[in-house]
N, CA, C and O atoms as a GROMACS GRO file, in nm:
protein
  512
    1MET      N    1   0.085  -0.118   0.000
    1MET     CA    2   0.000   0.000   0.000
    1MET      C    3   0.090   0.124   0.000
    1MET      O    4   0.184   0.133   0.078
    2LYS      N    5   0.060   0.218  -0.086
    2LYS     CA    6   0.137   0.341  -0.096
    2LYS      C    7   0.099   0.437   0.015
    2LYS      O    8  -0.013   0.435   0.067
    3SER      N    9   0.194   0.522   0.050
    3SER     CA   10   0.173   0.614   0.160
    3SER      C   11   0.187   0.758   0.111
    3SER      O   12   0.280   0.792   0.037
    4ILE      N   13   0.094   0.843   0.154
    4ILE     CA   14   0.094   0.985   0.118
    4ILE      C   15   0.101   1.065   0.247
    4ILE      O   16   0.036   1.033   0.346
    5LEU      N   17   0.182   1.172   0.243
    5LEU     CA   18   0.190   1.265   0.354
    5LEU      C   19   0.143   1.401   0.306
    5LEU      O   20   0.189   1.450   0.203
    6VAL      N   21   0.052   1.462   0.381
    6VAL     CA   22   0.002   1.596   0.351
    6VAL      C   23   0.058   1.688   0.458
    6VAL      O   24   0.037   1.667   0.578
    7VAL      N   25   0.130   1.793   0.414
    7VAL     CA   26   0.189   1.890   0.506
    7VAL      C   27   0.127   2.025   0.474
    7VAL      O   28   0.170   2.095   0.382
    8SER      N   29   0.024   2.061   0.552
    8SER     CA   30  -0.048   2.183   0.522
    8SER      C   31  -0.135   2.227   0.640
    8SER      O   32  -0.185   2.144   0.716
    9ASN      N   33  -0.150   2.358   0.653
    9ASN     CA   34  -0.244   2.415   0.749
    9ASN      C   35  -0.380   2.441   0.687
    9ASN      O   36  -0.475   2.474   0.758
   10GLU      N   37  -0.390   2.428   0.555
   10GLU     CA   38  -0.517   2.451   0.486
   10GLU      C   39  -0.618   2.345   0.530
   10GLU      O   40  -0.592   2.225   0.517
   11GLU      N   41  -0.731   2.388   0.582
   11GLU     CA   42  -0.830   2.296   0.636
   11GLU      C   43  -0.882   2.195   0.534
   11GLU      O   44  -0.904   2.079   0.568
   12ASP      N   45  -0.900   2.238   0.411
   12ASP     CA   46  -0.961   2.151   0.310
   12ASP      C   47  -0.862   2.057   0.241
   12ASP      O   48  -0.903   1.962   0.175
   13ALA      N   49  -0.732   2.082   0.255
   13ALA     CA   50  -0.633   2.004   0.181
   13ALA      C   51  -0.633   1.857   0.221
   13ALA      O   52  -0.648   1.770   0.136
   14TYR      N   53  -0.617   1.829   0.349
   14TYR     CA   54  -0.608   1.689   0.393
   14TYR      C   55  -0.733   1.608   0.361
   14TYR      O   56  -0.722   1.501   0.302
   15PRO      N   57  -0.854   1.657   0.398
   15PRO     CA   58  -0.972   1.574   0.369
   15PRO      C   59  -0.990   1.547   0.220
   15PRO      O   60  -1.032   1.437   0.182
   16LEU      N   61  -0.960   1.644   0.135
   16LEU     CA   62  -0.976   1.623  -0.009
   16LEU      C   63  -0.875   1.522  -0.062
   16LEU      O   64  -0.910   1.434  -0.139
   17ILE      N   65  -0.750   1.536  -0.020
   17ILE     CA   66  -0.648   1.441  -0.065
   17ILE      C   67  -0.680   1.301  -0.013
   17ILE      O   68  -0.668   1.203  -0.087
   18ALA      N   69  -0.719   1.290   0.113
   18ALA     CA   70  -0.753   1.159   0.171
   18ALA      C   71  -0.870   1.094   0.098
   18ALA      O   72  -0.868   0.973   0.074
   19SER      N   73  -0.971   1.172   0.062
   19SER     CA   74  -1.086   1.113  -0.008
   19SER      C   75  -1.053   1.081  -0.154
   19SER      O   76  -1.108   0.987  -0.210
   20THR      N   77  -0.964   1.159  -0.215
   20THR     CA   78  -0.926   1.134  -0.354
   20THR      C   79  -0.842   1.006  -0.366
   20THR      O   80  -0.854   0.933  -0.465
   21PHE      N   81  -0.759   0.980  -0.267
   21PHE     CA   82  -0.670   0.864  -0.271
   21PHE      C   83  -0.707   0.759  -0.167
   21PHE      O   84  -0.619   0.696  -0.108
   22LYS      N   85  -0.837   0.740  -0.144
   22LYS     CA   86  -0.879   0.649  -0.037
   22LYS      C   87  -0.852   0.503  -0.071
   22LYS      O   88  -0.837   0.421   0.021
   23SER      N   89  -0.847   0.467  -0.197
   23SER     CA   90  -0.828   0.328  -0.237
   23SER      C   91  -0.680   0.301  -0.265
   23SER      O   92  -0.621   0.359  -0.356
   24GLY      N   93  -0.620   0.212  -0.186
   24GLY     CA   94  -0.482   0.172  -0.210
   24GLY      C   95  -0.378   0.263  -0.149
   24GLY      O   96  -0.259   0.244  -0.173
   25PHE      N   97  -0.418   0.361  -0.071
   25PHE     CA   98  -0.324   0.455  -0.011
   25PHE      C   99  -0.355   0.474   0.137
   25PHE      O  100  -0.470   0.466   0.180
   26THR      N  101  -0.251   0.499   0.214
   26THR     CA  102  -0.269   0.552   0.348
   26THR      C  103  -0.228   0.698   0.342
   26THR      O  104  -0.127   0.732   0.281
   27VAL      N  105  -0.306   0.783   0.403
   27VAL     CA  106  -0.280   0.927   0.397
   27VAL      C  107  -0.267   0.979   0.539
   27VAL      O  108  -0.356   0.961   0.622
   28GLU      N  109  -0.154   1.045   0.566
   28GLU     CA  110  -0.130   1.104   0.697
   28GLU      C  111  -0.109   1.253   0.682
   28GLU      O  112  -0.084   1.303   0.572
   29ARG      N  113  -0.120   1.323   0.795
   29ARG     CA  114  -0.111   1.470   0.790
   29ARG      C  115  -0.019   1.522   0.900
   29ARG      O  116  -0.020   1.472   1.012
   30THR      N  117   0.059   1.622   0.864
   30THR     CA  118   0.131   1.703   0.961
   30THR      C  119   0.108   1.848   0.921
   30THR      O  120   0.065   1.876   0.809
   31VAL      N  121   0.136   1.939   1.011
   31VAL     CA  122   0.108   2.079   0.979
   31VAL      C  123   0.233   2.162   0.950
   31VAL      O  124   0.222   2.278   0.910
   32ASN      N  125   0.352   2.103   0.971
   32ASN     CA  126   0.473   2.180   0.940
   32ASN      C  127   0.587   2.089   0.896
   32ASN      O  128   0.579   1.967   0.908
   33ARG      N  129   0.690   2.150   0.846
   33ARG     CA  130   0.806   2.080   0.790
   33ARG      C  131   0.876   1.994   0.895
   33ARG      O  132   0.911   1.879   0.868
   34THR      N  133   0.896   2.049   1.014
   34THR     CA  134   0.965   1.975   1.119
   34THR      C  135   0.892   1.847   1.155
   34THR      O  136   0.953   1.741   1.164
   35ALA      N  137   0.761   1.856   1.174
   35ALA     CA  138   0.681   1.737   1.205
   35ALA      C  139   0.685   1.637   1.089
   35ALA      O  140   0.686   1.516   1.112
   36ALA      N  141   0.686   1.686   0.968
   36ALA     CA  142   0.692   1.598   0.850
   36ALA      C  143   0.823   1.520   0.848
   36ALA      O  144   0.824   1.399   0.826
   37LEU      N  145   0.934   1.589   0.871
   37LEU     CA  146   1.063   1.522   0.870
   37LEU      C  147   1.074   1.421   0.985
   37LEU      O  148   1.135   1.315   0.969
   38GLU      N  149   1.017   1.454   1.100
   38GLU     CA  150   1.016   1.360   1.213
   38GLU      C  151   0.936   1.234   1.178
   38GLU      O  152   0.980   1.123   1.208
   39LEU      N  153   0.820   1.252   1.116
   39LEU     CA  154   0.738   1.138   1.077
   39LEU      C  155   0.812   1.052   0.974
   39LEU      O  156   0.806   0.930   0.981
   40LEU      N  157   0.880   1.116   0.881
   40LEU     CA  158   0.949   1.043   0.775
   40LEU      C  159   1.070   0.964   0.828
   40LEU      O  160   1.115   0.870   0.763
   41GLN      N  161   1.120   1.001   0.943
   41GLN     CA  162   1.229   0.923   1.002
   41GLN      C  163   1.177   0.790   1.056
   41GLN      O  164   1.254   0.696   1.075
   42LYS      N  165   1.046   0.782   1.081
   42LYS     CA  166   0.986   0.661   1.135
   42LYS      C  167   0.915   0.578   1.029
   42LYS      O  168   0.898   0.457   1.045
   43LYS      N  169   0.872   0.644   0.921
   43LYS     CA  170   0.786   0.577   0.824
   43LYS      C  171   0.816   0.627   0.683
   43LYS      O  172   0.830   0.747   0.660
   44GLN      N  173   0.826   0.533   0.589
   44GLN     CA  174   0.850   0.570   0.450
   44GLN      C  175   0.724   0.627   0.387
   44GLN      O  176   0.612   0.589   0.421
   45CYS      N  177   0.746   0.719   0.295
   45CYS     CA  178   0.635   0.784   0.226
   45CYS      C  179   0.666   0.786   0.077
   45CYS      O  180   0.781   0.807   0.037
   46ASP      N  181   0.565   0.763  -0.006
   46ASP     CA  182   0.584   0.761  -0.151
   46ASP      C  183   0.556   0.896  -0.216
   46ASP      O  184   0.617   0.930  -0.318
   47LEU      N  185   0.466   0.972  -0.158
   47LEU     CA  186   0.422   1.097  -0.217
   47LEU      C  187   0.395   1.199  -0.106
   47LEU      O  188   0.330   1.168  -0.007
   48ILE      N  189   0.447   1.320  -0.126
   48ILE     CA  190   0.426   1.426  -0.028
   48ILE      C  191   0.358   1.544  -0.097
   48ILE      O  192   0.406   1.593  -0.199
   49PHE      N  193   0.247   1.587  -0.041
   49PHE     CA  194   0.183   1.712  -0.081
   49PHE      C  195   0.219   1.812   0.028
   49PHE      O  196   0.179   1.795   0.144
   50ILE      N  197   0.296   1.915  -0.007
   50ILE     CA  198   0.344   2.008   0.094
   50ILE      C  199   0.315   2.152   0.056
   50ILE      O  200   0.334   2.193  -0.058
   51ASP      N  201   0.269   2.227   0.154
   51ASP     CA  202   0.245   2.369   0.134
   51ASP      C  203   0.378   2.439   0.108
   51ASP      O  204   0.478   2.409   0.174
   52LEU      N  205   0.380   2.529   0.014
   52LEU     CA  206   0.502   2.600  -0.023
   52LEU      C  207   0.565   2.669   0.098
   52LEU      O  208   0.687   2.666   0.115
   53ASP      N  209   0.484   2.731   0.183
   53ASP     CA  210   0.536   2.797   0.302
   53ASP      C  211   0.596   2.697   0.400
   53ASP      O  212   0.696   2.727   0.465
   54ALA      N  213   0.537   2.579   0.412
   54ALA     CA  214   0.591   2.476   0.501
   54ALA      C  215   0.723   2.421   0.445
   54ALA      O  216   0.814   2.390   0.521
   55LEU      N  217   0.731   2.408   0.314
   55LEU     CA  218   0.853   2.356   0.252
   55LEU      C  219   0.972   2.444   0.284
   55LEU      O  220   1.080   2.394   0.315
   56ASN      N  221   0.953   2.571   0.277
   56ASN     CA  222   1.065   2.664   0.291
   56ASN      C  223   1.062   2.738   0.424
   56ASN      O  224   1.116   2.848   0.434
   57SER      N  225   1.001   2.682   0.525
   57SER     CA  226   0.983   2.753   0.653
   57SER      C  227   1.113   2.782   0.725
   57SER      O  228   1.120   2.880   0.800
   58ARG      N  229   1.215   2.702   0.705
   58ARG     CA  230   1.340   2.723   0.778
   58ARG      C  231   1.431   2.825   0.710
   58ARG      O  232   1.524   2.877   0.772
   59ASN      N  233   1.404   2.853   0.587
   59ASN     CA  234   1.492   2.944   0.512
   59ASN      C  235   1.419   3.075   0.485
   59ASN      O  236   1.308   3.076   0.432
   60SER      N  237   1.481   3.184   0.522
   60SER     CA  238   1.418   3.312   0.494
   60SER      C  239   1.423   3.343   0.345
   60SER      O  240   1.333   3.407   0.292
   61GLU      N  241   1.528   3.298   0.277
   61GLU     CA  242   1.535   3.314   0.134
   61GLU      C  243   1.481   3.188   0.069
   61GLU      O  244   1.475   3.082   0.132
   62GLU      N  245   1.444   3.199  -0.056
   62GLU     CA  246   1.382   3.087  -0.125
   62GLU      C  247   1.486   2.988  -0.177
   62GLU      O  248   1.523   2.993  -0.294
   63ASN      N  249   1.534   2.901  -0.092
   63ASN     CA  250   1.628   2.799  -0.131
   63ASN      C  251   1.554   2.665  -0.135
   63ASN      O  252   1.570   2.581  -0.046
   64TYR      N  253   1.475   2.647  -0.239
   64TYR     CA  254   1.391   2.529  -0.248
   64TYR      C  255   1.472   2.401  -0.266
   64TYR      O  256   1.432   2.296  -0.215
   65LYS      N  257   1.583   2.408  -0.336
   65LYS     CA  258   1.664   2.289  -0.357
   65LYS      C  259   1.710   2.230  -0.224
   65LYS      O  260   1.701   2.109  -0.204
   66ALA      N  261   1.759   2.314  -0.133
   66ALA     CA  262   1.802   2.266  -0.002
   66ALA      C  263   1.683   2.214   0.079
   66ALA      O  264   1.695   2.114   0.149
   67SER      N  265   1.570   2.281   0.068
   67SER     CA  266   1.451   2.237   0.141
   67SER      C  267   1.405   2.100   0.092
   67SER      O  268   1.368   2.015   0.173
   68LEU      N  269   1.405   2.079  -0.039
   68LEU     CA  270   1.365   1.950  -0.096
   68LEU      C  271   1.466   1.842  -0.060
   68LEU      O  272   1.429   1.726  -0.038
   69GLN      N  273   1.593   1.878  -0.054
   69GLN     CA  274   1.699   1.783  -0.024
   69GLN      C  275   1.681   1.718   0.113
   69GLN      O  276   1.713   1.600   0.131
   70ALA      N  277   1.629   1.792   0.209
   70ALA     CA  278   1.606   1.736   0.343
   70ALA      C  279   1.512   1.615   0.335
   70ALA      O  280   1.531   1.517   0.407
   71PHE      N  281   1.413   1.621   0.249
   71PHE     CA  282   1.320   1.509   0.231
   71PHE      C  283   1.384   1.397   0.149
   71PHE      O  284   1.365   1.279   0.179
   72ARG      N  285   1.459   1.434   0.048
   72ARG     CA  286   1.520   1.334  -0.040
   72ARG      C  287   1.634   1.259   0.028
   72ARG      O  288   1.666   1.146  -0.010
   73GLN      N  289   1.695   1.319   0.128
   73GLN     CA  290   1.799   1.247   0.203
   73GLN      C  291   1.738   1.128   0.276
   73GLN      O  292   1.802   1.023   0.289
   74LEU      N  293   1.615   1.143   0.322
   74LEU     CA  294   1.547   1.033   0.390
   74LEU      C  295   1.496   0.930   0.290
   74LEU      O  296   1.511   0.810   0.312
   75TYR      N  297   1.436   0.975   0.180
   75TYR     CA  298   1.380   0.886   0.078
   75TYR      C  299   1.406   0.946  -0.060
   75TYR      O  300   1.330   1.030  -0.108
   76PRO      N  301   1.514   0.903  -0.124
   76PRO     CA  302   1.552   0.960  -0.254
   76PRO      C  303   1.444   0.952  -0.363
   76PRO      O  304   1.441   1.036  -0.452
   77SER      N  305   1.358   0.852  -0.355
   77SER     CA  306   1.257   0.837  -0.462
   77SER      C  307   1.124   0.904  -0.431
   77SER      O  308   1.031   0.893  -0.511
   78VAL      N  309   1.113   0.973  -0.318
   78VAL     CA  310   0.985   1.035  -0.282
   78VAL      C  311   0.949   1.142  -0.385
   78VAL      O  312   1.035   1.219  -0.430
   79GLU      N  313   0.823   1.146  -0.420
   79GLU     CA  314   0.773   1.251  -0.509
   79GLU      C  315   0.710   1.360  -0.424
   79GLU      O  316   0.637   1.333  -0.329
   80ILE      N  317   0.740   1.485  -0.458
   80ILE     CA  318   0.693   1.598  -0.380
   80ILE      C  319   0.613   1.691  -0.469
   80ILE      O  320   0.660   1.736  -0.574
   81ILE      N  321   0.491   1.720  -0.425
   81ILE     CA  322   0.404   1.814  -0.496
   81ILE      C  323   0.382   1.933  -0.404
   81ILE      O  324   0.339   1.917  -0.290
   82VAL      N  325   0.411   2.050  -0.455
   82VAL     CA  326   0.398   2.173  -0.378
   82VAL      C  327   0.257   2.229  -0.396
   82VAL      O  328   0.202   2.226  -0.507
   83MET      N  329   0.200   2.279  -0.288
   83MET     CA  330   0.068   2.342  -0.293
   83MET      C  331   0.082   2.488  -0.249
   83MET      O  332   0.156   2.518  -0.155
   84THR      N  333   0.011   2.577  -0.317
   84THR     CA  334   0.023   2.719  -0.284
   84THR      C  335  -0.098   2.798  -0.329
   84THR      O  336  -0.182   2.749  -0.404
   85ARG      N  337  -0.105   2.921  -0.282
   85ARG     CA  338  -0.211   3.012  -0.326
   85ARG      C  339  -0.177   3.063  -0.467
   85ARG      O  340  -0.060   3.068  -0.504
   86PRO      N  341  -0.278   3.101  -0.544
   86PRO     CA  342  -0.254   3.146  -0.681
   86PRO      C  343  -0.156   3.264  -0.692
   86PRO      O  344  -0.086   3.276  -0.793
   87ASP      N  345  -0.149   3.348  -0.592
   87ASP     CA  346  -0.058   3.463  -0.601
   87ASP      C  347   0.089   3.424  -0.582
   87ASP      O  348   0.177   3.509  -0.595
   88LYS      N  349   0.116   3.297  -0.552
   88LYS     CA  350   0.254   3.251  -0.534
   88LYS      C  351   0.296   3.148  -0.638
   88LYS      O  352   0.389   3.070  -0.616
   89ILE      N  353   0.229   3.147  -0.752
   89ILE     CA  354   0.260   3.048  -0.855
   89ILE      C  355   0.405   3.058  -0.901
   89ILE      O  356   0.470   2.956  -0.923
   90ARG      N  357   0.456   3.177  -0.915
   90ARG     CA  358   0.594   3.194  -0.960
   90ARG      C  359   0.691   3.123  -0.864
   90ARG      O  360   0.787   3.059  -0.907
   91LYS      N  361   0.665   3.134  -0.734
   91LYS     CA  362   0.749   3.067  -0.635
   91LYS      C  363   0.732   2.915  -0.646
   91LYS      O  364   0.829   2.841  -0.629
   92ALA      N  365   0.612   2.869  -0.672
   92ALA     CA  366   0.588   2.725  -0.689
   92ALA      C  367   0.663   2.672  -0.812
   92ALA      O  368   0.717   2.561  -0.808
   93VAL      N  369   0.666   2.749  -0.918
   93VAL     CA  370   0.741   2.710  -1.038
   93VAL      C  371   0.890   2.699  -1.004
   93VAL      O  372   0.958   2.608  -1.052
   94ASN      N  373   0.941   2.791  -0.923
   94ASN     CA  374   1.081   2.783  -0.879
   94ASN      C  375   1.106   2.656  -0.799
   94ASN      O  376   1.212   2.595  -0.812
   95ALA      N  377   1.010   2.616  -0.717
   95ALA     CA  378   1.024   2.491  -0.640
   95ALA      C  379   1.027   2.371  -0.734
   95ALA      O  380   1.102   2.276  -0.711
   96VAL      N  381   0.946   2.373  -0.840
   96VAL     CA  382   0.948   2.264  -0.938
   96VAL      C  383   1.082   2.262  -1.012
   96VAL      O  384   1.138   2.155  -1.034
   97LYS      N  385   1.133   2.377  -1.048
   97LYS     CA  386   1.265   2.384  -1.112
   97LYS      C  387   1.375   2.331  -1.020
   97LYS      O  388   1.475   2.277  -1.067
   98ALA      N  389   1.354   2.345  -0.889
   98ALA     CA  390   1.453   2.298  -0.792
   98ALA      C  391   1.440   2.148  -0.763
   98ALA      O  392   1.524   2.090  -0.695
   99GLY      N  393   1.333   2.085  -0.815
   99GLY     CA  394   1.321   1.941  -0.798
   99GLY      C  395   1.187   1.886  -0.752
   99GLY      O  396   1.170   1.765  -0.747
  100ALA      N  397   1.092   1.972  -0.719
  100ALA     CA  398   0.958   1.922  -0.686
  100ALA      C  399   0.896   1.862  -0.812
  100ALA      O  400   0.928   1.903  -0.923
  101GLY      N  401   0.808   1.766  -0.794
  101GLY     CA  402   0.747   1.698  -0.909
  101GLY      C  403   0.646   1.783  -0.983
  101GLY      O  404   0.635   1.773  -1.105
  102ASP      N  405   0.572   1.867  -0.911
  102ASP     CA  406   0.470   1.950  -0.971
  102ASP      C  407   0.416   2.043  -0.864
  102ASP      O  408   0.463   2.041  -0.750
  103TYR      N  409   0.318   2.125  -0.900
  103TYR     CA  410   0.254   2.211  -0.802
  103TYR      C  411   0.104   2.216  -0.828
  103TYR      O  412   0.057   2.192  -0.939
  104LEU      N  413   0.030   2.248  -0.721
  104LEU     CA  414  -0.114   2.267  -0.726
  104LEU      C  415  -0.146   2.398  -0.657
  104LEU      O  416  -0.072   2.443  -0.569
  105THR      N  417  -0.257   2.460  -0.697
  105THR     CA  418  -0.298   2.583  -0.630
  105THR      C  419  -0.423   2.558  -0.547
  105THR      O  420  -0.507   2.475  -0.580
  106TYR      N  421  -0.432   2.633  -0.438
  106TYR     CA  422  -0.552   2.631  -0.354
  106TYR      C  423  -0.660   2.715  -0.419
  106TYR      O  424  -0.627   2.814  -0.485
  107PRO      N  425  -0.784   2.682  -0.406
  107PRO     CA  426  -0.836   2.560  -0.344
  107PRO      C  427  -0.808   2.440  -0.433
  107PRO      O  428  -0.814   2.449  -0.556
  108LEU      N  429  -0.777   2.328  -0.370
  108LEU     CA  430  -0.744   2.207  -0.445
  108LEU      C  431  -0.868   2.151  -0.512
  108LEU      O  432  -0.981   2.170  -0.467
  109ASP      N  433  -0.844   2.081  -0.622
  109ASP     CA  434  -0.951   2.019  -0.700
  109ASP      C  435  -0.920   1.869  -0.713
  109ASP      O  436  -0.808   1.833  -0.749
  110ALA      N  437  -1.017   1.782  -0.685
  110ALA     CA  438  -0.995   1.638  -0.686
  110ALA      C  439  -0.946   1.588  -0.822
  110ALA      O  440  -0.857   1.503  -0.829
  111GLU      N  441  -1.003   1.638  -0.929
  111GLU     CA  442  -0.961   1.594  -1.064
  111GLU      C  443  -0.816   1.637  -1.092
  111GLU      O  444  -0.739   1.561  -1.152
  112GLU      N  445  -0.781   1.755  -1.050
  112GLU     CA  446  -0.645   1.803  -1.070
  112GLU      C  447  -0.546   1.720  -0.987
  112GLU      O  448  -0.435   1.692  -1.032
  113LEU      N  449  -0.586   1.682  -0.865
  113LEU     CA  450  -0.502   1.595  -0.781
  113LEU      C  451  -0.473   1.464  -0.852
  113LEU      O  452  -0.359   1.419  -0.856
  114LYS      N  453  -0.576   1.403  -0.908
  114LYS     CA  454  -0.560   1.276  -0.978
  114LYS      C  455  -0.471   1.292  -1.101
  114LYS      O  456  -0.384   1.209  -1.126
  115LEU      N  457  -0.492   1.398  -1.175
  115LEU     CA  458  -0.414   1.422  -1.296
  115LEU      C  459  -0.265   1.438  -1.263
  115LEU      O  460  -0.180   1.379  -1.330
  116VAL      N  461  -0.235   1.518  -1.163
  116VAL     CA  462  -0.096   1.540  -1.125
  116VAL      C  463  -0.031   1.410  -1.080
  116VAL      O  464   0.082   1.381  -1.119
  117SER      N  465  -0.100   1.331  -0.998
  117SER     CA  466  -0.041   1.206  -0.951
  117SER      C  467  -0.026   1.105  -1.065
  117SER      O  468   0.072   1.031  -1.069
  118GLU      N  469  -0.120   1.102  -1.158
  118GLU     CA  470  -0.108   1.013  -1.275
  118GLU      C  471   0.011   1.053  -1.360
  118GLU      O  472   0.085   0.966  -1.407
  119ASN      N  473   0.031   1.182  -1.382
  119ASN     CA  474   0.146   1.229  -1.460
  119ASN      C  475   0.277   1.191  -1.393
  119ASN      O  476   0.373   1.153  -1.460
  120LEU      N  477   0.283   1.203  -1.260
  120LEU     CA  478   0.404   1.162  -1.188
  120LEU      C  479   0.429   1.013  -1.204
  120LEU      O  480   0.543   0.970  -1.224
  121ASN      N  481   0.324   0.933  -1.194
  121ASN     CA  482   0.339   0.788  -1.210
  121ASN      C  483   0.387   0.752  -1.350
  121ASN      O  484   0.471   0.663  -1.366
  122LYS      N  485   0.335   0.820  -1.452
  122LYS     CA  486   0.381   0.796  -1.590
  122LYS      C  487   0.528   0.830  -1.604
  122LYS      O  488   0.605   0.755  -1.664
  123ASN      N  489   0.568   0.944  -1.548
  123ASN     CA  490   0.709   0.984  -1.555
  123ASN      C  491   0.799   0.884  -1.484
  123ASN      O  492   0.909   0.857  -1.530
  124LEU      N  493   0.754   0.830  -1.372
  124LEU     CA  494   0.833   0.731  -1.299
  124LEU      C  495   0.849   0.604  -1.381
  124LEU      O  496   0.957   0.544  -1.381
  125ARG      N  497   0.744   0.562  -1.450
  125ARG     CA  498   0.753   0.442  -1.534
  125ARG      C  499   0.848   0.464  -1.651
  125ARG      O  500   0.921   0.373  -1.689
  126VAL      N  501   0.848   0.583  -1.708
  126VAL     CA  502   0.938   0.613  -1.820
  126VAL      C  503   1.083   0.610  -1.772
  126VAL      O  504   1.170   0.562  -1.844
  127LYS      N  505   1.110   0.662  -1.652
  127LYS     CA  506   1.246   0.664  -1.598
  127LYS      C  507   1.297   0.525  -1.564
  127LYS      O  508   1.418   0.501  -1.566
  128ALA      N  509   1.205   0.433  -1.531
  128ALA     CA  510   1.246   0.299  -1.484
  128ALA      C  511   1.300   0.213  -1.596
  128ALA      O  512   1.338   0.098  -1.573
   0.00000   0.00000   0.00000
């Protein structure tokens, strides 16, 4: 069974992701980067949906590559999808350029969640 971690303070993010991926997935939630990294030290995760602000919470400057590296050191194959408000899309694109798999904007949409995860799975199969 695949495991998903949702790292967000957005009230609607976790329930929507959990209901979208209810079959064949376990979905857990933390509200910040530190808690996410602590959880990942105990349990492997296949996919992380993380709020852009939570991803870069430790760095005052936008060093997304270093922020993503903290997760990849624990699980090199983990896929990371950044979530953000529409006014921060440019920053989300920078996170994707730094190594995130994709980004989504709030409010999240179930169909868009499925599409993004399907595209990541296709890319993983092509790389294999």
